[in-house]
N, C-alpha and C positions, 0 to 999 in steps of 0.2 A: 244854385244853378251854376253849372260849369260852362266855361267859354270854350267853344269848339274852334277847330282849325278854320272852318268856314266863317265863323264870327270874326276871327282875327283878320281874315281876308276882306270881309265886307266892311269892316271898320278901318281898313288900311293900316292896321297895326302889324300886318304881315303882307308883303307884296312881292311880286316878281321883280327881279333886279338883275338886269343884263350884265353888269360888271362883276357880279358876285363871285364867280369862279376864279377871277384874277386876284381876288383879295384873300383867298384861303390861306396862303402861306404867311401873309402879314398877321392874320388872326392867330395862327399857331405860334408865331414868334411872340405875339403879345401874351398868349396863354403861358408860354414857357417863362417869359420874363416875370409875369405876375406870380407864378408858382414859386420861382426862385426867391422873389422878394418876400412872399408870404412865409416861406420857411425861415428866412433870415429874421423876419419880425418875430416869428414864434420863438426862435432861439434866444431873442432878446426880451422875451416876456411881453411883447407888444401884441396882446391877443386881439385887441380891436382891429388893428391894421392887418394882422395875420388872417382874420376872418374875412375882412373886406377884400383883400388881395387874393385870397384863396378862392372866394366866390368869382372874382373877375377873371381868374384863370379859367374857371369853368365856363363863364360867360363867353370868353373868346373861343374856347374849344367848341362850345355849342354853336356859336355863330359860324365858325368854319364849317361845321357839318351842314348847317342850314344853307349856307352859301353854296355848298357843293350841289345842292338841289335847285339852285337858282332863285332863292328867296332871301329877303332881308326883313328884319323885324324893326318895329318902332315901339316895342313893349317887351320888357323882360319876361313877363308872364306869357306873352304870345310866343316868345322864343321857346319856352318850356312846352307850350302846346304844339309848336312845330316839331320839336324833338320827338314828342310822342307820336304825332301823326306820320312823320317822315321816316323815323328810324325804329321806334319801339314797335309800332304796328307791323313793320316789315321784318321784325326779329333781327335787326342790325345792332340795336342797342338794348341792353337790359332795362326793364322797367325800374329796377333798383337804382341804376345810375341816373335815370331821368328823375326819380324821386329824390335822389341825393342832390341833384341840381336844384330842384324846387326847395328842398329844405335848406340848402346853402344860401339860396336867395333870401329866404326868410331870416336866417341868421345874420346875413349881411345887412338887411334892412333894420333889424334890431340893433346891431352894432352902430350903424350909421345914424339912424334917426332917434333911437331910444336910449342910446348909451348902455345897452345891455349886451354883454359879451362875456365869454369865459374861456379858460384854458381848454376845457373839454370841447366846447363848441369849435374853437379855432382848430384844434387837432383833428376833429371830425371833418371839417371843411377841407383842410389840407389833404387828408387821406383820400377823400372823395375826388378832389381836384387832380391829384396824382393819377388815380385810376382813370378818371374821365379823359385826361390828356392822353394817356397811353392808348385808350380805346379809340379816341378821335384820330390820332395819328395812324393807327392801323386801318381804320375805315377809309381814310383819305389817301392811303399809300397807293 
């Protein structure tokens, strides 16, 4: 069973948030900083932290997008659901990038909680984070 946008709203894992639009630039700053740090960690063969920071770059980019629609999340998965409902369904964001976000979230959880990570996974997360950040900036310009 998949969780819908309405499920996230009813469970208060996603809610209207008045100050959201004022926080967009801060989220983009965090996304840029995490992406830079992920690339540095990758260059130093720190694949666990490259994976985690690459995902968090995507998280902050996604959060900036969702903030632009006046919502805030209290669940990483509901952030993914919101991306699909607010941007993919409107053809503003490709379903591939939304799925990259979800896959990166899973890789981050594996790295963080199960100590399972790889150079290939970290590289994929960083590439996705780079694309996601660029698309988010364009959508928010």
